[in-house]
C-alpha positions in Angstrom: 27.7 -14.1 -4.4 24.5 -16.1 -4.2 23.5 -16.6 -0.6 20.5 -18.8 -1.5 20.4 -22.4 -2.5 19.1 -23.3 -6.0 16.0 -24.7 -4.5 15.0 -21.5 -2.9 11.2 -21.1 -3.5 11.7 -17.4 -4.1 13.4 -18.2 -7.4 10.3 -20.2 -8.6 8.0 -17.4 -7.5 10.1 -14.8 -9.3 10.0 -16.8 -12.6 6.3 -17.2 -12.3 5.9 -13.5 -11.6 7.7 -12.6 -14.9 4.8 -14.2 -16.8 2.3 -11.7 -15.3 1.1 -8.9 -17.6 3.4 -5.9 -17.7 2.4 -2.5 -16.6 2.3 -0.1 -19.6 4.9 2.6 -19.2 2.8 5.7 -18.5 3.7 8.8 -20.6 2.4 12.3 -20.5 2.1 12.0 -24.3 -1.2 10.0 -24.3 -1.0 9.7 -28.1 1.6 7.0 -27.6 -0.8 4.7 -25.8 -3.1 2.7 -28.0 -6.8 3.6 -27.6 -9.1 0.8 -26.3 -12.4 2.4 -27.5 -13.8 2.6 -23.9 -17.3 4.0 -23.4 -16.2 7.2 -21.6 -19.8 8.0 -20.6 -20.0 5.1 -18.2 -17.0 5.1 -15.8 -18.9 3.2 -13.1 -19.4 0.1 -15.3 -15.8 0.3 -16.5 -14.5 0.4 -13.0 -16.7 -2.4 -11.9 -15.5 -4.6 -14.8 -11.9 -3.9 -14.0 -12.4 -4.8 -10.4 -14.2 -8.0 -11.3 -11.4 -9.0 -13.6 -8.9 -8.2 -10.9 -10.8 -10.3 -8.4 -10.9 -13.2 -10.8 -7.1 -12.9 -11.3 -6.5 -12.8 -7.5 -9.4 -15.3 -6.9 -10.6 -13.3 -3.9 -12.6 -10.2 -3.1 -11.1 -9.6 0.3 -9.1 -6.4 0.8 -6.8 -7.8 3.5 -3.1 -8.3 2.9 -2.7 -11.4 0.7 -1.1 -14.5 2.1 2.6 -14.9 1.0 1.5 -17.8 -1.2 -0.9 -15.4 -3.1 1.1 -12.2 -3.2 2.2 -12.8 -6.8 -1.4 -13.3 -7.9 -2.4 -10.2 -5.9 0.4 -8.3 -7.7 -0.9 -9.5 -11.1 -4.4 -8.1 -10.1 -2.9 -4.8 -9.1 -1.1 -4.5 -12.4 -4.3 -5.2 -14.2 -6.0 -2.3 -12.3 -3.0 -0.1 -13.2 -3.5 -0.9 -16.8 -7.2 -0.1 -16.5 -6.4 3.3 -15.1 -3.9 4.0 -17.8 -6.3 2.9 -20.6 -9.0 5.1 -19.1 -6.7 8.0 -19.0 -5.7 7.4 -22.7 -9.3 7.2 -24.0 -11.2 9.4 -21.7 -9.0 12.4 -20.8 -11.6 14.8 -22.2 -14.3 13.7 -19.7 -12.1 13.3 -16.6 -9.9 15.8 -14.8 -6.3 15.1 -15.9 -4.8 15.5 -12.4 -7.5 13.0 -11.1 -6.2 10.4 -13.6 -2.6 11.0 -13.1 -2.8 10.6 -9.3 -4.7 7.3 -9.7 -2.0 6.0 -12.1 0.9 7.2 -10.0 -0.7 5.6 -6.9 -1.2 2.3 -8.6 2.4 2.3 -9.9 3.7 3.3 -6.5 2.2 0.1 -5.0 3.5 -2.0 -7.9 7.1 -0.6 -7.5 7.1 -0.7 -3.7 5.6 -4.1 -3.1 5.5 -6.2 -6.3 8.9 -5.2 -7.7 10.7 -4.9 -4.4 12.5 -8.2 -3.8 13.7 -7.2 -0.4 10.1 -6.6 0.7 8.8 -9.8 -0.9 11.4 -12.0 0.8 10.5 -10.6 4.2 6.8 -10.7 3.5 7.0 -14.5 3.0 7.3 -14.8 6.8 4.0 -13.1 7.7 1.4 -15.9 7.1 0.2 -16.4 10.7 0.3 -12.7 11.5 -1.9 -11.9 8.4 -4.4 -14.6 9.4 -4.6 -13.3 13.0 -5.1 -9.7 12.1 -7.2 -10.1 8.9 -10.6 -9.1 10.2 -9.2 -6.0 12.1 -7.2 -4.9 9.1 -10.1 -5.3 6.7 -12.3 -3.2 9.0 -9.6 -0.5 9.0 -9.4 -0.5 5.2 -13.2 -0.4 4.8 -13.4 2.8 6.9 -10.5 4.3 5.0 -11.8 3.4 1.6 -15.3 4.7 2.4 -13.8 8.0 3.6 -11.6 8.6 0.6 -14.3 7.6 -1.9 -16.6 10.1 -0.4 -14.0 12.8 -0.9 -13.1 11.8 -4.4 -16.7 11.3 -5.6 -17.7 14.8 -4.5 -14.7 16.7 -6.0 -12.9 16.7 -9.3 -10.0 18.7 -7.8 -8.1 16.5 -5.4 -5.6 19.2 -4.7 -8.1 21.6 -3.3 -6.9 22.3 0.3 -10.0 21.0 2.0 -10.1 17.8 0.0 -6.4 17.3 0.3 -6.7 17.8 4.1 -9.5 15.3 4.5 -7.7 12.7 2.3 -4.5 13.0 4.4 -6.5 12.7 7.6 -8.1 9.5 6.4 -4.7 8.1 5.4 -3.2 8.8 8.8 -6.3 7.4 10.5 -5.9 4.1 8.5 -2.3 3.8 9.4 -3.0 4.3 13.1 -5.8 1.7 12.9 -3.6 -0.9 11.3 -0.8 -0.1 13.8 -3.2 -0.7 16.6 -4.4 -4.0 15.1 -0.9 -5.3 14.9 0.7 -4.0 18.1 -2.1 -3.3 20.5 -3.7 -6.8 20.7 -2.5 -10.3 21.3 -2.0 -11.2 17.7 0.9 -13.6 17.9 2.8 -11.3 15.5 6.4 -10.7 16.3 8.0 -7.3 15.9 9.4 -8.0 12.4 6.2 -9.4 11.0 4.2 -6.5 12.4 6.8 -4.0 10.9 6.5 -5.6 7.5 2.7 -5.6 7.5 2.7 -2.0 8.7 4.9 -1.1 5.8 2.5 -2.9 3.5 -0.4 -0.8 5.0 1.6 2.4 4.5 2.3 1.6 0.9 -1.3 0.7 0.2 -2.5 3.9 1.8 0.0 5.9 -0.3 -1.4 4.2 -3.4 -4.9 5.2 -2.5 -4.0 8.8 -1.5 -0.9 9.6 -3.6 -0.4 13.1 -2.1 2.2 14.9 0.0 0.7 14.7 3.4 3.8 15.8 5.3 3.9 19.6 4.5 1.5 22.1 6.1 -0.8 19.4 7.6 -2.5 20.4 10.8 -3.4 16.8 11.9 -4.7 18.1 15.2 -7.6 19.6 13.3 -8.6 16.4 11.6 -12.2 15.2 12.2 -12.1 13.2 15.4 -8.8 14.7 16.5 -5.2 13.9 15.7 -5.1 10.5 14.0 -1.4 9.9 14.4 -0.2 7.3 16.9 -0.2 8.5 20.5 2.9 9.0 22.6 1.7 6.1 24.7 1.4 3.8 21.7 4.9 4.8 20.5 6.4 4.3 23.9 4.8 0.9 24.2 6.1 -0.1 20.8 9.6 0.9 21.7 9.6 -0.5 25.2 8.2 -3.9 24.0 11.4 -4.4 22.0 13.9 -2.7 24.2 15.7 -5.9 25.2 16.2 -7.2 21.7 18.8 -6.1 19.2 19.8 -7.0 15.6 23.0 -6.9 13.6 23.0 -4.7 10.5 25.7 -3.8 8.0 26.9 -0.3 7.6 29.8 0.8 5.4 31.4 -2.7 5.7 31.0 -2.9 9.5 28.5 -4.8 11.6 26.5 -2.8 14.1 24.3 -4.0 17.0 21.2 -1.9 16.8 18.8 -2.1 19.8 15.2 -2.8 18.7 13.9 0.3 20.4 16.2 2.3 18.1 14.9 0.3 15.2 11.4 1.2 16.3 12.2 4.9 16.0 13.6 4.3 12.5 10.5 2.4 11.7 8.2 5.2 12.8 10.2 7.8 11.1 10.1 5.9 7.8 6.5 4.6 7.9 4.6 7.6 9.4 
């Protein structure tokens, strides 16, 4: 049953989105991917060219969450970067560590699958315009610090799974998530709970794309540089208490349940941290 009118703008956006370039299906058999004759001796120039092309597609160089009106252009740019990573892996596997390439590709595809191809997420993201505007500078600062930290690690090691590198990457990822959480919930941003939750989910997905590693097992976060980067008990309590008086109806096995927002906050934190 269609719960949306024919004039729903989501339908138009979806039809436009189908015209974007497809992501090549990555295969471990690289012989199945057509070579692009890339100059494998100059990765820096190749990466810069890919980023410039992506910026032109998106028509922006900012790293903040895209406005709902531009999310589909942002997705097209992300897909272009994904194809760039796949093409480099196909042509230049002999000069770059295979695991290094595969993690980059899987990370890009994770973002595509979890944001660009997730209709549930995109529909809810469409209501975040004002929240994005009010938190853009703080979010971009969080991302700048995060990106600088992980680039330092990746540029000094060809083996991302080495324990020390893995540890530092996971610490940086957790620090970024705390930073974005603080920017959304700790200040007077005008963001409601749902908008903040969706944007925090966006931040989590993006951080997983940049650090596509298992950061849940055997991680001693209390030993991270600067201390434990995970949200404090005070912050979590504030998040739950701020929504304690509100509830929402959700479907479960054919029944409607009233779920208090503080319980939703717990679900949110379990899922997104």
